[in-house]
C-alpha positions as CSV (number, residue, x, y, z in Angstrom):
1,M,205.3,16.2,120.0
2,A,208.5,15.5,118.5
3,A,211.8,17.8,119.5
4,N,211.6,19.5,116.0
5,F,208.6,19.8,113.4
6,A,208.6,19.7,109.6
7,G,207.3,22.8,108.2
8,S,204.4,20.9,106.7
9,E,203.5,20.1,110.7
10,I,203.6,23.6,111.3
11,V,201.4,24.4,109.0
12,E,199.0,21.5,110.1
13,L,199.3,22.9,113.4
14,G,198.0,26.1,112.0
15,I,195.0,24.3,110.1
16,Q,194.2,23.1,114.0
17,I,194.5,26.5,115.3
18,E,191.9,27.6,112.8
19,K,189.6,24.5,113.1
20,N,189.3,25.4,116.9
21,G,189.0,29.0,116.5
22,R,186.0,28.5,113.8
23,D,184.4,25.9,116.2
24,F,184.7,28.6,119.2
25,Y,183.1,31.1,117.3
26,N,180.2,29.0,115.9
27,I,179.6,28.0,119.7
28,L,179.4,31.6,121.2
29,A,177.3,32.7,117.9
30,G,174.4,30.8,119.4
31,K,175.6,32.1,123.3
32,A,175.3,35.6,122.3
33,N,172.5,37.8,122.9
34,N,173.3,40.8,121.2
35,K,172.7,40.9,117.4
36,K,176.0,42.7,116.7
37,I,177.8,40.2,118.9
38,T,176.4,37.2,117.5
39,Q,177.0,38.6,113.8
40,T,180.7,39.3,114.3
41,F,181.1,35.5,115.9
42,I,179.4,34.6,112.9
43,Y,181.7,36.3,110.4
44,L,184.9,35.3,112.4
45,A,184.1,31.5,112.0
46,K,183.4,32.3,108.4
47,E,186.9,33.9,108.1
48,E,188.4,30.8,109.9
49,D,187.2,28.7,107.5
50,G,188.9,30.6,104.9
51,H,192.4,30.5,106.8
52,I,192.1,26.7,106.5
53,K,191.5,26.4,103.3
54,V,194.6,28.9,102.6
55,F,196.8,26.7,104.9
56,N,195.7,23.3,103.2
57,D,197.1,25.2,99.8
58,L,200.4,25.9,101.8
59,L,200.7,22.4,102.8
60,N,202.4,21.3,99.5
61,S,204.6,24.0,99.2
62,V,206.2,23.5,102.7
63,S,206.8,19.9,102.9
64,K,210.6,20.1,102.0
65,Y,211.2,23.7,103.1
66,E,213.8,24.6,105.7
67,P,213.7,27.9,107.2
68,V,216.7,30.0,106.1
69,E,218.5,30.3,109.6
70,A,222.1,30.1,111.2
71,Y,220.6,27.5,113.6
72,P,217.1,25.5,112.0
73,E,217.1,23.5,114.9
74,E,216.7,26.5,117.2
75,Y,214.0,27.7,115.1
76,F,212.0,25.0,115.1
77,A,212.6,24.4,118.7
78,Y,211.1,28.1,119.3
79,M,208.1,26.8,117.4
80,H,207.7,23.8,119.3
81,I,207.5,26.2,122.4
82,L,204.8,28.5,121.3
83,A,202.9,25.3,119.8
84,D,203.3,23.6,123.4
85,E,201.9,27.0,125.1
86,Y,199.3,27.3,122.9
87,V,195.8,25.9,123.9
88,F,194.4,25.8,120.7
89,I,196.6,23.3,118.7
90,Q,194.6,20.9,120.6
91,N,192.1,18.6,118.6
92,N,188.4,20.0,119.7
93,K,189.8,22.4,122.2
94,G,187.9,25.4,120.8
95,T,184.4,23.7,121.2
96,E,185.5,22.3,124.8
97,L,186.3,26.0,125.9
98,A,183.5,27.7,124.4
99,Q,180.9,25.7,125.9
100,K,182.2,26.5,129.5
101,I,182.1,29.9,129.1
102,N,179.5,31.7,131.1
103,T,179.6,35.1,129.8
104,I,179.5,37.0,126.7
105,T,182.6,39.3,128.4
106,D,184.6,36.1,129.2
107,A,184.1,35.0,125.8
108,I,185.3,38.1,123.9
109,K,188.6,38.2,126.2
110,M,189.1,34.7,125.6
111,A,188.8,35.2,121.4
112,I,190.9,38.5,122.0
113,E,193.6,35.9,123.7
114,F,193.4,33.5,120.9
115,E,193.7,36.3,118.1
116,K,196.9,37.5,119.8
117,D,198.2,33.8,120.3
118,S,197.4,33.3,116.4
119,I,199.1,36.4,115.4
120,L,202.4,35.5,117.2
121,F,202.2,31.8,115.8
122,F,201.5,33.0,112.3
123,E,204.4,35.3,112.7
124,G,207.0,32.5,113.2
125,M,205.4,30.4,110.7
126,K,206.2,32.9,108.2
127,K,209.7,31.9,108.2
128,L,208.9,28.3,107.3
129,V,207.5,29.0,104.0
130,N,209.0,30.3,100.6
131,Q,209.4,33.7,100.0
132,K,206.4,33.6,97.8
133,D,204.0,32.0,100.1
134,Q,205.3,34.7,102.8
135,K,202.9,37.3,101.5
136,I,199.8,34.7,102.2
137,I,200.8,34.1,105.9
138,E,201.2,38.2,106.0
139,D,197.7,38.5,104.8
140,L,196.7,35.8,107.2
141,I,198.0,37.8,110.3
142,S,196.6,41.2,108.9
143,Q,193.3,39.2,108.8
144,E,194.0,38.1,112.3
145,Q,195.0,41.8,113.5
146,N,191.4,42.7,111.9
147,H,189.5,40.1,114.0
148,L,191.5,41.5,116.8
149,R,190.1,45.1,116.5
150,Q,186.6,43.8,115.5
151,L,186.3,42.1,119.1
152,S,188.2,45.0,121.0
153,A,185.0,47.2,119.2
154,I,182.5,44.9,120.9
155,K,184.2,44.4,123.9
156,N,182.2,47.4,125.4
157,I,178.8,46.1,124.0
158,T,178.6,43.7,126.5
């Protein structure tokens, strides 16, 4: 990756995160042996599909936008660090990780970490979009927080 990102590149990373999440949840749905857990994973996969569409719509509005920061290069360096540390940025990583999981308990723990990391990344992404689009990112963050609550609720079923 380059030392700095354009706003559109960070939104594209958001799309990749959501694709990996969708693939991850779809595979886990097939592995779950509990109806409620299976339904939760299917629901989360569909949610990630919706987020992909939202991010695709955002791409046009961020292509030339620069964050309102005293030092934009520091902001982009911060986002670069987040991206480098976030495993779900890598192409097909959701499928790869889901296939390696042996227990639903491990799957839920990994999904919780995935949702936490997504929230952190999207919080940083908010500064890349104009003020009207920040509400869209805030809504996505709220949905990710809801996913976190749903995963926590099923954690004790296993």
